[in-house]
C-alpha positions as semicolon CSV with decimal commas, in nm:
position;residue;x (nm);y (nm);z (nm)
1;M;0,044;4,766;-0,372
2;T;0,097;4,387;-0,364
3;K;-0,165;4,130;-0,262
4;L;-0,174;3,827;-0,105
5;V;-0,243;3,462;-0,202
6;K;-0,321;3,247;0,070
7;A;-0,161;2,907;0,080
8;D;-0,259;2,612;0,348
9;W;0,111;2,471;0,314
10;E;0,255;2,366;0,660
11;T;0,619;2,362;0,479
12;A;0,750;2,342;0,088
13;I;0,943;2,043;0,005
14;L;1,223;2,183;-0,250
15;V;1,269;1,978;-0,537
16;C;1,630;2,013;-0,803
17;A;1,478;1,991;-1,140
18;K;1,834;1,992;-1,261
19;C;1,894;1,654;-1,086
20;S;1,586;1,466;-1,176
21;K;1,631;1,596;-1,536
22;R;1,934;1,429;-1,506
23;L;1,820;1,103;-1,365
24;E;1,532;1,027;-1,635
25;G;1,265;0,955;-1,381
26;G;1,359;0,668;-1,146
27;F;1,079;0,721;-0,865
28;G;0,735;0,613;-0,877
29;K;0,519;0,271;-0,912
30;K;0,711;0,217;-1,233
31;G;1,018;0,403;-1,183
32;K;0,938;0,625;-1,457
33;Q;0,864;0,961;-1,256
34;R;1,038;1,250;-1,169
35;L;1,070;1,236;-0,797
36;A;0,853;1,541;-0,745
37;K;0,586;1,409;-0,959
38;A;0,617;1,099;-0,750
39;L;0,600;1,269;-0,426
40;K;0,289;1,425;-0,501
41;A;0,136;1,108;-0,577
42;Y;0,289;0,954;-0,270
43;L;0,157;1,250;-0,067
44;G;-0,185;1,283;-0,225
45;V;-0,140;1,643;-0,284
46;K;-0,428;1,715;-0,509
47;R;-0,504;2,117;-0,472
48;F;-0,175;2,298;-0,487
49;R;-0,243;2,645;-0,239
50;K;-0,497;2,423;-0,083
51;A;-0,297;2,127;0,028
52;R;-0,103;2,094;0,376
53;I;0,263;2,057;0,170
54;G;0,383;2,172;-0,090
55;V;0,607;2,037;-0,363
56;V;0,798;2,261;-0,552
57;E;1,040;2,177;-0,874
58;V;1,289;2,452;-0,835
59;K;1,563;2,547;-1,074
60;C;1,926;2,438;-0,920
61;L;2,005;2,389;-0,568
62;G;2,357;2,384;-0,686
63;V;2,519;2,037;-0,495
64;C;2,473;1,821;-0,853
65;P;2,518;1,456;-0,680
66;R;2,547;1,174;-0,911
67;G;2,277;0,941;-0,938
68;A;2,052;1,126;-0,682
69;V;1,809;1,441;-0,634
70;T;1,891;1,707;-0,370
71;V;1,579;1,788;-0,170
72;V;1,473;2,019;0,097
73;N;1,189;2,091;0,358
74;A;1,183;2,421;0,392
75;A;1,063;2,390;0,742
76;H;1,451;2,280;0,820
77;P;1,659;2,454;0,557
78;S;1,984;2,322;0,711
79;R;1,927;1,974;0,687
80;W;1,963;1,909;0,271
81;R;1,909;1,524;0,153
82;L;2,057;1,344;-0,148
83;V;1,745;1,054;-0,293
84;A;1,911;0,794;-0,454
85;K;1,734;0,678;-0,775
86;G;1,484;0,427;-0,692
87;A;1,454;0,512;-0,349
88;D;1,187;0,401;-0,116
89;L;0,922;0,677;-0,115
90;A;0,782;0,610;0,229
91;T;1,161;0,594;0,376
92;V;1,218;0,952;0,210
93;T;0,941;1,147;0,333
94;A;0,985;0,977;0,718
95;D;1,386;1,187;0,635
96;L;1,171;1,485;0,517
97;G;0,942;1,473;0,832
98;V;0,615;1,458;0,596
99;G;0,407;1,189;0,540
100;P;0,116;1,108;0,380
101;Q;-0,102;1,125;0,663
102;A;-0,022;1,485;0,746
103;V;-0,153;1,549;0,374
104;E;-0,549;1,642;0,313
């Protein structure tokens, strides 16, 4: 028998960990954070399962762009984004269809 664990997520943002590791940071205020960590901070995701949006680093999405990170909004799986190193997080979240106001 399986058990269910409740999560309040409306969507999940999948960030390629391999791409992030190859860039060695490049995001956040000082440009030293990985994209997933910078997105969590920008969106204000504090309580993982109880947040409205989940930001998850996945092993590899298989695109492997140079100088960018592959990101997928699970609510729109047909539209993948390539986020260049140092990209503005406001623009990234707007392109993904999520924003700081949508997160608790």
